[in-house]
C-alpha positions as CSV (number, residue, x, y, z in Angstrom):
1,M,-0.3,-0.4,-0.3
2,E,3.0,2.4,0.5
3,S,4.9,1.5,-2.4
4,E,1.3,2.4,-4.1
5,I,1.3,5.8,-2.4
6,A,4.4,6.3,-2.9
7,S,4.6,5.7,-7.0
8,E,1.1,7.2,-7.5
9,K,3.1,10.6,-5.5
10,D,6.1,10.3,-8.4
11,G,4.0,9.7,-10.6
12,T,2.0,13.6,-9.7
13,K,5.0,15.0,-9.3
14,E,6.7,14.1,-12.9
15,A,3.0,15.2,-13.6
16,A,3.6,18.6,-13.0
17,V,7.5,19.0,-13.9
18,V,6.1,18.0,-17.2
19,A,3.0,20.1,-16.7
20,K,5.9,23.0,-16.5
21,Y,7.1,22.3,-19.8
22,K,4.6,22.1,-22.1
23,R,4.0,25.2,-24.5
24,G,0.4,25.9,-24.0
25,A,-3.7,24.2,-24.4
26,K,-3.9,22.1,-27.5
27,T,-4.5,23.9,-30.6
28,S,-7.9,22.8,-31.5
29,L,-8.9,20.7,-34.7
30,K,-12.3,21.5,-35.0
31,G,-13.7,22.7,-38.3
32,I,-10.3,22.1,-39.5
33,V,-11.0,20.3,-43.1
34,N,-7.6,20.5,-45.0
35,K,-6.3,16.9,-44.0
36,K,-2.8,18.4,-44.6
37,V,-2.8,20.9,-42.5
38,K,-5.2,19.0,-39.8
39,R,-2.3,15.9,-39.9
40,Q,0.5,18.8,-39.6
41,L,-1.1,20.4,-36.3
42,V,-1.5,16.3,-35.2
43,E,2.5,15.9,-35.6
44,K,3.0,19.4,-34.1
45,E,1.4,19.0,-30.1
46,V,3.2,15.4,-30.6
47,L,6.6,16.8,-30.8
48,F,5.8,19.1,-27.8
49,E,4.6,16.8,-26.1
50,E,8.0,15.0,-26.2
51,A,10.0,17.6,-25.8
52,A,7.7,18.4,-23.3
53,V,8.4,15.5,-21.4
54,T,12.6,15.0,-22.0
55,A,12.4,18.6,-20.1
56,S,10.9,17.2,-17.4
57,K,13.4,14.2,-17.5
58,V,16.4,16.7,-18.2
59,E,15.3,18.1,-15.2
60,Q,14.8,15.3,-13.1
61,W,18.0,13.6,-14.0
62,L,21.0,15.9,-15.3
63,L,20.2,19.0,-13.0
64,P,21.5,17.1,-9.6
65,S,22.7,21.0,-8.5
66,E,20.4,22.8,-5.7
67,G,20.0,26.5,-4.7
68,G,20.6,27.9,-1.5
69,Y,19.1,30.8,0.0
70,L,20.9,32.4,3.0
71,E,19.1,31.0,6.8
72,A,18.8,33.0,9.7
73,E,18.5,31.7,13.3
74,G,16.9,32.6,16.9
75,L,16.5,36.8,16.5
76,E,18.9,37.3,13.3
77,D,17.6,38.9,10.3
78,T,19.1,37.4,6.7
79,R,18.7,41.3,5.7
80,H,21.6,42.7,8.9
81,F,24.5,40.4,7.3
82,S,26.8,42.1,5.3
83,Q,28.6,40.8,3.0
84,E,32.0,40.9,5.0
85,S,30.6,38.3,7.4
86,I,29.2,36.8,4.2
87,V,32.4,36.3,2.3
88,K,34.0,34.9,6.2
89,E,31.8,31.7,5.8
90,V,31.7,30.9,2.1
91,D,34.1,29.0,0.2
92,V,37.6,30.7,-0.8
93,T,36.4,30.4,-4.7
94,S,33.1,31.5,-3.5
95,A,35.2,34.8,-1.5
96,Q,37.2,35.7,-4.2
97,K,34.0,36.3,-6.9
98,A,33.2,39.6,-4.6
99,F,35.2,43.3,-5.0
100,D,35.9,46.6,-5.7
101,L,36.9,48.3,-8.1
102,S,37.5,51.8,-6.6
103,L,37.5,54.2,-10.4
104,P,36.5,57.8,-9.4
105,D,37.5,59.6,-12.1
106,L,35.5,58.3,-14.9
107,G,32.1,57.0,-13.6
108,P,29.2,56.9,-13.3
109,Y,30.0,53.0,-14.6
110,V,27.6,50.2,-16.3
111,Q,28.2,47.1,-17.0
112,D,26.9,43.6,-19.1
113,Y,27.4,40.1,-18.4
114,N,28.0,37.8,-21.9
115,R,25.4,35.3,-21.6
116,S,27.6,32.5,-19.7
117,G,28.2,35.0,-16.9
118,R,31.6,34.4,-17.6
119,Y,33.4,38.3,-18.8
120,L,31.9,41.4,-17.8
121,V,32.4,45.0,-20.1
122,L,32.4,48.6,-17.9
123,A,32.2,51.8,-19.3
124,G,32.3,54.9,-17.8
125,R,30.8,57.9,-18.5
126,K,33.7,60.0,-19.0
127,G,34.8,57.4,-22.1
128,H,36.7,54.2,-20.3
129,L,36.0,51.2,-21.4
130,A,36.9,47.6,-19.9
131,I,36.8,43.7,-20.5
132,M,37.4,41.6,-17.6
133,D,37.1,37.5,-17.2
134,W,36.2,38.5,-13.3
135,K,36.5,34.7,-12.5
136,Q,40.3,35.3,-12.3
137,A,40.3,39.2,-11.9
138,R,42.3,39.3,-15.6
139,L,42.1,42.1,-17.6
140,I,41.6,41.6,-21.5
141,M,40.8,45.4,-22.7
142,E,41.5,48.5,-21.8
143,L,40.3,51.6,-24.1
144,Q,39.8,55.5,-23.7
145,V,37.7,57.0,-26.1
146,R,37.7,60.2,-25.0
147,E,34.0,60.7,-25.6
148,T,30.6,60.3,-23.3
149,V,29.4,57.3,-23.4
150,R,25.8,55.8,-22.0
151,D,25.5,52.6,-22.1
152,V,26.8,49.1,-23.1
153,K,25.5,46.3,-24.5
154,Y,27.5,42.6,-25.7
155,L,26.3,40.9,-28.5
156,H,25.7,37.5,-29.1
157,N,28.9,36.4,-27.9
158,E,32.0,37.7,-25.8
159,L,33.6,38.5,-29.3
160,F,31.7,41.9,-29.9
161,F,30.0,44.8,-28.0
162,A,28.1,48.0,-29.1
163,V,28.7,51.6,-27.3
164,A,26.0,54.1,-27.0
165,Q,28.1,57.3,-27.9
166,K,28.1,60.2,-27.6
167,K,26.7,60.4,-31.3
168,Y,26.2,57.4,-33.3
169,V,27.0,53.6,-31.6
170,Y,29.7,51.9,-32.3
171,I,30.7,48.3,-32.4
172,Y,34.0,47.0,-31.0
173,D,35.8,43.4,-30.9
174,K,37.3,42.0,-28.4
175,K,40.5,43.7,-28.3
176,G,39.0,47.1,-28.8
177,V,38.8,48.0,-32.2
178,E,35.9,49.4,-33.7
179,I,34.6,47.8,-36.2
180,H,31.1,49.3,-37.4
181,C,30.2,53.1,-37.1
182,L,26.2,52.8,-36.8
183,R,25.5,56.0,-37.6
184,D,22.1,55.7,-38.4
185,H,21.5,55.1,-33.9
186,I,21.9,59.0,-33.8
187,S,22.4,60.4,-30.5
188,P,21.4,56.6,-28.0
189,L,20.4,56.6,-24.2
190,K,19.6,52.8,-24.1
191,L,21.1,49.6,-26.0
192,E,19.5,45.9,-26.0
193,F,20.4,43.2,-27.8
194,L,18.2,40.1,-28.6
195,P,20.1,37.3,-29.2
196,H,18.2,35.3,-30.9
197,H,17.0,37.3,-33.8
198,F,20.2,39.2,-34.1
199,L,18.8,42.6,-33.6
200,L,20.6,45.4,-32.2
201,A,17.9,48.1,-30.4
202,S,18.0,51.2,-29.4
203,V,16.6,54.4,-28.2
204,D,18.1,57.9,-28.3
205,K,17.1,61.6,-26.9
206,G,14.1,62.3,-29.5
207,G,12.1,59.3,-28.3
208,V,12.8,56.9,-31.7
209,L,12.9,53.2,-31.2
210,R,15.7,51.7,-34.2
211,Y,16.2,47.7,-34.4
212,Q,19.4,46.9,-36.9
213,D,19.9,43.1,-37.9
214,T,23.4,42.9,-37.0
215,S,24.1,39.7,-38.8
216,T,23.3,41.6,-42.5
217,G,23.5,44.8,-40.9
218,H,20.1,45.9,-42.0
219,M,18.2,48.4,-40.3
220,V,14.5,46.4,-39.9
221,A,12.9,49.0,-38.0
222,Q,12.2,53.0,-37.1
223,H,9.4,53.8,-34.9
224,R,9.0,57.5,-33.3
225,T,7.2,56.9,-30.1
226,H,6.2,60.5,-29.5
227,L,6.0,60.3,-26.0
228,G,9.2,62.3,-26.0
229,R,13.1,61.4,-24.6
230,S,13.2,57.9,-23.0
231,G,15.9,56.5,-21.6
232,V,14.3,53.5,-19.7
233,M,14.5,50.4,-21.9
234,C,14.3,46.5,-21.6
235,M,13.8,43.4,-23.8
236,N,11.0,40.9,-22.5
237,P,13.1,37.8,-23.0
238,Y,10.2,36.1,-22.9
239,N,9.0,37.3,-26.2
240,S,11.5,39.8,-26.8
241,V,9.2,42.8,-26.7
242,M,10.3,46.4,-26.0
243,G,9.6,48.1,-23.1
244,L,9.9,51.7,-23.3
245,G,9.7,53.7,-19.6
246,H,8.1,58.0,-21.0
247,S,8.2,60.7,-18.5
248,N,4.7,61.2,-17.9
249,G,4.3,57.3,-16.1
250,S,3.4,54.5,-19.0
251,V,5.8,51.8,-20.3
252,T,4.3,50.9,-23.6
253,M,4.9,47.6,-25.5
254,W,6.9,47.4,-29.0
255,S,8.0,45.5,-31.5
256,P,9.5,45.7,-35.0
257,N,6.3,44.5,-36.6
258,M,4.1,47.8,-35.3
259,S,4.8,51.2,-35.5
260,T,2.0,51.7,-33.0
261,P,3.2,49.9,-29.4
262,L,1.3,46.7,-29.0
263,A,0.2,47.7,-25.1
264,T,0.6,50.8,-23.1
265,I,0.5,50.9,-19.5
266,L,-0.4,53.9,-17.1
267,C,2.0,52.0,-14.2
268,Q,3.7,55.3,-12.2
269,R,2.8,58.6,-11.1
270,G,5.5,60.4,-12.4
271,P,8.2,59.9,-14.8
272,V,9.5,56.0,-15.0
273,T,12.7,55.6,-13.9
274,A,13.6,51.8,-14.3
275,V,11.7,48.7,-16.0
276,A,12.6,45.2,-15.5
277,F,11.3,41.6,-17.0
278,E,11.5,38.7,-15.1
279,Q,12.8,35.7,-17.2
280,A,9.3,33.6,-17.6
281,G,7.7,37.2,-18.8
282,L,5.0,36.7,-16.1
283,Q,6.0,39.4,-14.4
284,M,7.1,42.8,-15.4
285,V,8.8,45.5,-12.6
286,T,8.9,49.3,-12.5
287,G,10.5,51.9,-10.5
288,G,9.6,55.6,-10.6
289,M,10.4,59.7,-9.5
290,D,7.0,58.5,-7.3
291,G,9.6,56.3,-5.2
292,K,7.5,52.8,-5.9
293,V,8.2,49.7,-7.2
294,K,5.4,47.9,-8.6
295,V,4.8,44.8,-9.5
296,W,3.4,44.3,-13.1
297,D,1.3,40.9,-14.9
298,V,2.1,40.9,-18.0
299,R,-0.4,38.3,-19.2
300,K,-3.3,40.9,-17.7
301,L,-1.8,43.9,-17.8
302,V,-2.8,44.5,-14.4
303,P,-0.4,45.8,-10.7
304,L,0.0,43.1,-8.4
305,H,1.8,44.7,-5.4
306,T,3.6,48.0,-4.6
307,Y,6.6,48.7,-2.6
308,F,8.1,51.5,-1.4
309,A,12.1,52.6,-2.0
310,P,14.0,54.9,0.0
311,T,14.5,57.2,-2.5
312,T,13.7,57.2,-6.2
313,P,15.0,53.9,-8.2
314,K,17.5,54.7,-10.3
315,S,17.8,50.8,-11.6
316,L,16.3,47.5,-11.8
317,D,17.1,43.9,-12.3
318,I,15.5,40.0,-11.7
319,S,17.6,37.2,-11.0
320,Q,17.6,33.9,-12.7
321,K,16.0,32.7,-9.6
322,G,12.9,35.8,-9.9
323,L,15.1,37.4,-7.1
324,L,14.6,41.2,-6.6
325,A,17.2,44.4,-7.1
326,V,16.7,47.7,-6.3
327,A,19.2,50.0,-6.1
328,S,18.4,54.1,-4.8
329,G,20.9,56.2,-4.0
330,S,24.0,54.4,-2.2
331,K,21.1,51.4,-0.7
332,I,20.2,48.4,-2.7
333,E,18.0,46.1,-1.8
334,I,17.6,42.4,-3.2
335,W,13.6,41.1,-2.5
336,R,12.4,37.2,-2.1
337,D,9.5,36.1,-3.1
338,A,9.1,39.5,-4.3
339,L,7.0,38.6,-7.4
340,T,5.0,36.2,-6.8
341,S,3.0,37.2,-3.1
342,K,3.7,40.8,-1.2
343,Q,6.9,40.6,1.1
344,V,7.1,42.6,3.9
345,K,11.1,43.3,4.6
346,P,13.8,43.4,1.7
347,Y,16.2,39.5,1.8
348,M,19.3,41.5,1.8
349,T,20.7,44.9,1.7
350,H,23.5,46.7,1.2
351,R,25.3,50.0,1.1
352,L,27.8,51.7,-1.0
353,A,31.5,53.2,0.4
354,K,31.7,56.7,0.5
355,A,27.9,57.4,-0.3
356,A,28.7,56.5,-4.3
357,Q,25.4,56.5,-6.2
358,A,24.5,53.6,-8.0
359,Q,24.0,54.2,-11.5
360,D,23.6,50.0,-13.2
361,L,22.8,46.4,-11.4
362,S,23.2,43.2,-13.4
363,F,22.8,39.7,-11.8
364,C,25.5,36.8,-13.1
365,P,23.9,34.2,-15.0
366,Y,24.8,30.7,-13.8
367,E,26.3,32.5,-10.4
368,D,24.8,34.4,-7.4
369,V,26.4,37.6,-7.5
370,L,25.2,40.8,-8.6
371,A,27.4,43.8,-10.2
372,V,26.7,47.1,-9.1
373,G,28.0,50.2,-11.2
374,H,28.2,53.5,-9.4
375,S,30.0,56.6,-9.0
376,M,33.1,55.5,-7.3
377,G,33.3,51.8,-9.9
378,L,31.9,48.9,-9.6
379,S,30.7,46.8,-7.2
380,S,30.6,42.4,-6.8
381,L,28.5,41.1,-4.4
382,L,27.7,37.8,-3.0
383,V,23.6,37.1,-3.7
384,P,22.8,33.6,-2.0
385,G,20.2,32.2,-4.5
386,S,20.3,34.4,-7.0
387,G,21.9,32.4,-10.0
388,E,20.8,29.2,-12.0
389,P,22.7,26.1,-10.3
390,N,22.5,24.3,-12.9
391,F,23.4,25.9,-17.4
392,D,22.6,24.0,-20.4
393,T,26.0,24.1,-22.6
394,Y,23.6,24.3,-25.7
395,V,22.3,28.2,-24.6
396,A,25.9,28.7,-23.0
397,N,28.5,27.8,-22.3
398,P,30.6,29.2,-19.2
399,F,34.0,26.6,-19.7
400,E,33.7,27.2,-23.6
401,T,36.7,26.0,-26.0
402,V,36.9,28.7,-29.0
403,K,36.0,25.1,-31.5
404,Q,32.8,25.8,-29.5
405,R,32.4,29.2,-29.1
406,R,32.6,28.8,-33.5
407,E,30.1,25.5,-33.2
408,A,27.4,27.6,-31.4
409,E,27.8,30.6,-33.4
410,V,27.5,28.9,-36.4
411,H,23.9,27.3,-35.2
412,S,22.5,30.4,-33.8
413,L,22.7,31.9,-37.4
414,L,21.1,29.1,-38.9
415,D,18.5,29.3,-35.9
416,K,18.0,33.0,-36.7
417,L,15.0,33.6,-36.3
418,P,12.6,36.6,-37.9
419,S,11.6,39.7,-36.5
420,E,8.2,39.0,-37.9
421,L,7.8,36.3,-35.3
422,I,8.3,39.1,-32.7
423,V,4.5,38.9,-31.1
424,L,2.7,39.4,-27.0
425,D,2.1,35.4,-27.3
426,P,4.2,33.4,-29.0
427,T,2.0,30.6,-28.6
428,Q,-0.5,32.2,-31.3
429,V,2.6,31.6,-33.5
430,G,1.9,28.4,-35.7
431,A,-1.7,27.9,-34.7
432,V,-4.8,28.6,-37.1
433,Q,-6.2,32.1,-37.9
434,R,-9.6,32.1,-37.4
435,S,-11.7,33.6,-39.4
436,G,-13.0,37.1,-38.6
437,K,-16.5,36.1,-38.0
438,E,-15.3,33.5,-35.0
439,N,-13.3,36.3,-33.5
440,V,-16.2,38.2,-33.0
441,L,-18.7,35.9,-31.8
442,A,-16.0,34.1,-29.7
443,K,-15.6,38.3,-28.1
444,S,-19.4,38.5,-28.8
445,S,-19.6,35.8,-26.1
446,L,-16.4,36.2,-23.2
447,R,-18.1,40.2,-23.5
448,R,-21.6,38.8,-22.8
449,E,-19.9,36.6,-20.1
450,A,-18.1,39.2,-18.0
451,N,-21.6,41.4,-18.8
452,I,-23.1,39.0,-17.4
453,A,-20.6,38.3,-14.1
454,N,-20.5,42.1,-13.3
455,A,-24.0,42.3,-13.4
456,V,-25.0,39.1,-11.2
457,A,-22.0,40.7,-8.9
458,A,-23.6,44.5,-8.4
459,G,-27.1,43.5,-8.9
460,K,-28.0,47.6,-9.8
461,P,-29.1,49.6,-12.0
462,V,-26.7,51.0,-14.9
463,A,-26.8,53.8,-17.4
464,V,-28.1,53.4,-20.7
465,K,-27.2,55.2,-23.8
466,H,-30.1,56.5,-25.4
467,K,-30.9,55.1,-29.1
468,T,-32.9,56.8,-32.1
469,K,-34.7,55.5,-35.0
470,G,-37.4,54.7,-33.0
471,R,-35.2,51.9,-30.8
472,D,-35.0,54.2,-27.5
473,K,-38.4,53.2,-26.2
474,P,-39.8,53.1,-22.7
475,S,-40.2,49.8,-22.6
476,K,-37.2,48.7,-23.9
477,R,-34.9,51.5,-22.3
478,H,-36.8,50.0,-18.9
479,R,-36.2,46.8,-20.0
480,K,-32.2,47.3,-20.7
481,K,-32.0,49.3,-17.8
482,F,-32.8,46.9,-15.0
483,T,-31.4,44.0,-17.0
484,N,-28.8,43.7,-14.1
485,V,-31.9,43.4,-11.7
486,I,-33.9,40.9,-13.3
487,T,-30.6,39.4,-14.3
488,A,-29.4,39.6,-10.6
489,T,-32.9,38.4,-9.3
490,R,-33.5,35.8,-11.9
491,A,-30.3,33.6,-10.4
492,K,-31.6,33.7,-6.8
493,I,-35.2,32.1,-7.9
494,A,-33.0,29.5,-9.8
495,E,-31.1,28.5,-6.8
496,Q,-34.8,28.5,-5.0
497,S,-36.4,26.3,-7.2
498,A,-33.3,24.0,-7.5
499,A,-33.5,24.1,-3.5
500,K,-37.2,23.4,-3.7
501,A,-37.0,20.6,-6.2
502,K,-33.9,18.8,-4.9
503,A,-36.8,18.6,-1.2
504,S,-40.2,17.2,-3.0
505,Q,-37.9,14.7,-4.8
506,V,-38.3,13.1,-0.7
507,K,-41.3,10.8,-1.2
508,P,-43.5,9.4,1.7
509,V,-43.7,5.8,2.2
510,S,-46.5,5.5,0.3
511,E,-49.0,2.6,1.1
512,D,-49.4,-1.3,0.4
513,N,-51.4,-1.5,-3.5
514,D,-53.3,-4.6,-2.4
515,S,-55.0,-3.2,0.2
516,I,-56.9,-1.4,-2.2
517,P,-58.8,-3.3,-4.9
518,R,-57.6,-2.9,-8.4
519,A,-60.8,-1.5,-10.1
520,L,-60.8,1.2,-7.5
521,A,-56.4,2.2,-8.1
522,R,-56.9,4.7,-10.3
523,F,-58.6,6.8,-8.2
524,K,-55.9,6.6,-5.2
525,R,-54.4,9.8,-4.0
526,K,-51.3,10.1,-5.5
527,G,-48.6,11.8,-2.6
């Protein structure tokens, strides 16, 4: 019996793991006449199911490492643990990952890790560029461009990186040699790179969002936001949609396929200063001049939680395990499980030395490290539980050789996705497109159900617009005005009638029919 219960639990756990890797609901084959299309959809669903099962088996057998967190004992609190005390307790290899670079003359600094997390590129506002293998504390390249630098971003691997300088965007190689000058990107403020599409995105002082293909050099799209200067931009890793923060408190989501935003959300009561997306693309975090940090549900575009920062949040970042880092002034706050539920206190806090002002935050992939670029240089902090403990060598290999890097670059170019596939809901790609009439009927049915639900919940009359041409009769107007009341009353009446019907099903025990003559049985009262 115990073995059966254990096997049942294992089966339930395995089904839950498989469900985590599924790509939404299956495509409905109802109404598809073309046999070829139906066969292709069936084959696609079979491949999706096999991929989910394979991924669950990989997670079960090939991902043995588990992440850990700080744990306090008694009256201790993890937010009071200093970096010095954490460094004393960890091993020597992990202790070397916490360091401070004092660069007070050329800051403030921004930084970026490559996809594997092995290399780090720094950029000072006054033109200082540097690349380092930070795990071995080895400086690879150092360069002074003698021009204002606003942002830096790695491209598809560690060999190339893009720099947003005063007038244009420049691309340099690992040795510091200038490869390209992208003169179409004028006065850039922020950069983002889409690795699956090989697109470099930038936003400038005039609020123009540009996409350029780094594999062919073709300018894919140029969109005018018409919302003024915007220096806040972040990519959603789930669907590659770009989120821009604006001075009117709104966040717009953009795709290179449309000249208008896919969605617009009014997030803050002041200018938006920082935007961040989680890895799964379900939540978005925004910070504004009003000192609030809000967590949003990207699927419903509704707020979930609100936190208050000590001062205006300058930068936000979310780790691979869902930890939220907030930089406001010289204080760094790290929140655990802040996206899924409302938290009372932060997981960790850190105060920068010499009252340095934080400029940029970056969690290192596959490491429990947070890089903070500030006005006095750069600081690397240990954040237990922030990085993914298991990495896939086909996605990002921190120990790859030159040959493996070449093979990965070729494969990434062969698997390059077209920019037309960037949409809010990527699960719709490859599905069957419904006709216009079906879309109208589906929308109208959803609208009708929502209205009925609201009417039942409210149970009170609503204002009705007056119609013309004989459709505004008093009887119709009165009936529509009290539709909600009638609907709510109808639901109550239905419940009462159902209760009466259930009670009437209990019948009294009848007398024996043999005592009544057969000829008079039809005159018997039916109870």
